[in-house]
C-alpha positions as semicolon CSV with decimal commas, in nm:
position;residue;x (nm);y (nm);z (nm)
1;M;-23,661;-6,401;-9,530
2;R;-23,825;-6,210;-9,250
3;W;-23,490;-6,048;-9,165
4;L;-23,484;-5,889;-9,513
5;G;-23,803;-5,706;-9,424
6;Y;-23,651;-5,586;-9,097
7;A;-23,331;-5,482;-9,273
8;G;-23,532;-5,288;-9,531
9;L;-23,735;-5,118;-9,258
10;L;-23,418;-5,031;-9,067
11;L;-23,262;-4,886;-9,382
12;A;-23,572;-4,677;-9,450
13;V;-23,570;-4,544;-9,092
14;L;-23,198;-4,455;-9,120
15;I;-23,255;-4,272;-9,447
16;A;-23,550;-4,084;-9,294
17;V;-23,339;-3,984;-8,990
18;V;-23,056;-3,859;-9,217
19;I;-23,303;-3,654;-9,421
20;V;-23,466;-3,502;-9,112
21;I;-23,127;-3,410;-8,963
22;A;-23,007;-3,273;-9,298
23;V;-23,311;-3,049;-9,339
24;M;-23,266;-2,915;-8,985
25;L;-22,901;-2,817;-9,040
26;P;-22,843;-2,448;-9,113
27;E;-22,765;-2,368;-9,475
28;K;-22,483;-2,127;-9,383
29;H;-22,168;-2,188;-9,180
30;V;-21,851;-2,004;-9,080
31;V;-21,530;-2,199;-9,021
32;T;-21,176;-2,075;-8,958
33;R;-20,841;-2,253;-8,963
34;H;-20,491;-2,109;-8,941
35;A;-20,129;-2,216;-8,943
36;F;-19,785;-2,061;-8,899
37;F;-19,538;-2,054;-9,188
38;R;-19,170;-1,960;-9,182
39;Q;-19,225;-1,738;-9,484
40;S;-19,273;-1,367;-9,537
41;P;-19,630;-1,240;-9,577
42;E;-19,532;-1,130;-9,929
43;A;-19,424;-1,484;-10,028
44;V;-19,748;-1,636;-9,893
45;F;-19,964;-1,369;-10,055
46;A;-19,796;-1,424;-10,392
47;L;-19,860;-1,797;-10,371
48;I;-20,227;-1,776;-10,273
49;T;-20,304;-1,515;-10,539
50;G;-20,112;-1,685;-10,818
51;P;-20,178;-1,996;-11,022
52;Q;-20,277;-2,282;-10,794
53;N;-20,079;-2,552;-10,974
54;W;-19,902;-2,627;-10,644
55;R;-20,223;-2,775;-10,496
56;P;-20,264;-3,152;-10,542
57;D;-20,644;-3,122;-10,578
58;V;-20,619;-2,881;-10,873
59;A;-20,563;-3,040;-11,213
60;R;-20,574;-2,710;-11,401
61;W;-20,602;-2,342;-11,310
62;E;-20,667;-2,062;-11,553
63;E;-20,727;-1,690;-11,540
64;I;-21,055;-1,573;-11,701
65;P;-21,040;-1,243;-11,891
66;N;-21,283;-0,996;-11,734
67;P;-21,208;-0,651;-11,885
68;G;-21,311;-0,375;-11,647
69;G;-21,429;-0,624;-11,385
70;P;-21,278;-0,804;-11,089
71;R;-21,013;-1,070;-11,134
72;R;-21,165;-1,412;-11,214
73;W;-21,024;-1,761;-11,249
74;Q;-21,138;-2,118;-11,287
75;E;-21,008;-2,423;-11,104
76;Y;-21,051;-2,774;-11,243
77;S;-21,043;-3,068;-11,005
78;M;-20,878;-3,403;-11,074
79;Q;-21,230;-3,540;-11,134
80;G;-21,289;-3,285;-11,413
81;N;-21,527;-3,056;-11,222
82;S;-21,469;-2,682;-11,233
83;V;-21,544;-2,386;-11,009
84;T;-21,520;-2,019;-11,106
85;F;-21,391;-1,772;-10,847
86;E;-21,390;-1,394;-10,831
87;E;-21,167;-1,164;-10,627
88;T;-21,368;-0,952;-10,385
89;A;-21,090;-0,794;-10,176
90;S;-20,714;-0,758;-10,204
91;D;-20,485;-0,578;-9,958
92;P;-20,134;-0,715;-10,025
93;P;-19,978;-0,878;-9,831
94;R;-20,232;-0,877;-9,548
95;K;-20,570;-0,982;-9,678
96;Y;-20,726;-1,152;-9,976
97;Q;-21,085;-1,259;-10,039
98;A;-21,252;-1,457;-10,315
99;V;-21,609;-1,570;-10,374
100;I;-21,742;-1,866;-10,570
101;A;-21,884;-1,698;-10,880
102;D;-22,080;-1,998;-11,011
103;K;-22,447;-1,968;-10,923
104;N;-22,549;-2,321;-11,028
105;L;-22,349;-2,518;-10,770
106;P;-22,497;-2,685;-10,460
107;F;-22,260;-2,474;-10,248
108;S;-22,147;-2,111;-10,234
109;G;-21,939;-1,880;-10,024
110;T;-21,622;-1,681;-9,970
111;W;-21,276;-1,752;-9,841
112;T;-21,088;-1,476;-9,664
113;W;-20,714;-1,514;-9,612
114;E;-20,559;-1,298;-9,339
115;I;-20,181;-1,298;-9,324
116;T;-20,028;-1,164;-9,004
117;P;-19,652;-1,116;-8,958
118;A;-19,506;-1,313;-8,668
119;N;-19,158;-1,399;-8,541
120;D;-18,963;-1,554;-8,830
121;G;-19,270;-1,587;-9,053
122;C;-19,642;-1,529;-9,056
123;D;-19,975;-1,671;-8,948
124;V;-20,218;-1,755;-9,229
125;R;-20,584;-1,759;-9,130
126;I;-20,854;-1,879;-9,370
127;T;-21,217;-1,808;-9,290
128;E;-21,490;-1,972;-9,494
129;N;-21,834;-1,812;-9,499
130;G;-22,010;-2,092;-9,681
131;G;-22,351;-2,205;-9,780
132;V;-22,462;-2,556;-9,871
133;H;-22,796;-2,539;-10,048
134;N;-22,869;-2,910;-10,084
135;A;-22,978;-3,068;-9,754
136;I;-22,808;-3,403;-9,820
137;F;-22,482;-3,223;-9,911
138;R;-22,516;-3,031;-9,580
139;F;-22,539;-3,361;-9,391
140;V;-22,234;-3,503;-9,571
141;G;-22,040;-3,177;-9,528
142;R;-22,120;-3,152;-9,161
143;F;-22,093;-3,514;-9,046
144;V;-21,890;-3,706;-9,306
145;I;-21,636;-3,473;-9,467
146;G;-21,634;-3,179;-9,227
147;Y;-21,666;-2,812;-9,323
148;S;-21,297;-2,748;-9,255
149;K;-21,148;-3,027;-9,470
150;T;-21,081;-2,811;-9,775
151;M;-20,909;-2,543;-9,563
152;T;-20,702;-2,806;-9,383
153;D;-20,596;-2,962;-9,714
154;Y;-20,514;-2,616;-9,852
155;L;-20,293;-2,524;-9,555
156;K;-20,115;-2,861;-9,572
157;A;-20,050;-2,811;-9,945
158;L;-19,917;-2,461;-9,871
159;G;-19,676;-2,610;-9,617
160;K;-19,567;-2,877;-9,861
161;K;-19,504;-2,613;-10,128
162;F;-19,283;-2,424;-9,883
163;G;-19,120;-2,749;-9,766
164;E;-19,218;-2,712;-9,403
165;P;-19,440;-2,896;-9,154
166;V;-19,781;-2,746;-9,076
167;N;-19,962;-2,735;-8,745
168;I;-20,322;-2,637;-8,822
169;Q;-20,521;-2,459;-8,551
170;E;-20,889;-2,379;-8,516
């Protein structure tokens, strides 16, 4: 029975260490990933700015009417969660930027897509300027999931949509 006390103490110390590390992590981060595609910049731009039904993590995607305002849309995950996005910059077919418009989420930020023509295709670079407001979510994002996972999954899904292999670079 004594070992249960030691196990409980060890668990409490581990939780305390995780909390201390989590609180010390910066709230904001910047991460970039890119990949080459054998597609025209116009084809890539059309796909990233259109309905996202080609992504396996998106159950539903819908445009939100915003008369006189910037373009807005909502993405629903397979788990039923939703995130609202808003276009903040568009320079077809070179650059696109969107921000998370929901203010009540434990995370925030922008994604900027830069599409650069290259031999027989283009390079697609995604830069995330993100913020994770909850300290425990910061710990999980930094050490368990990784800040770049969503971008990596996105680029892989883009490659799958185009039917080509993807080599993701930092």
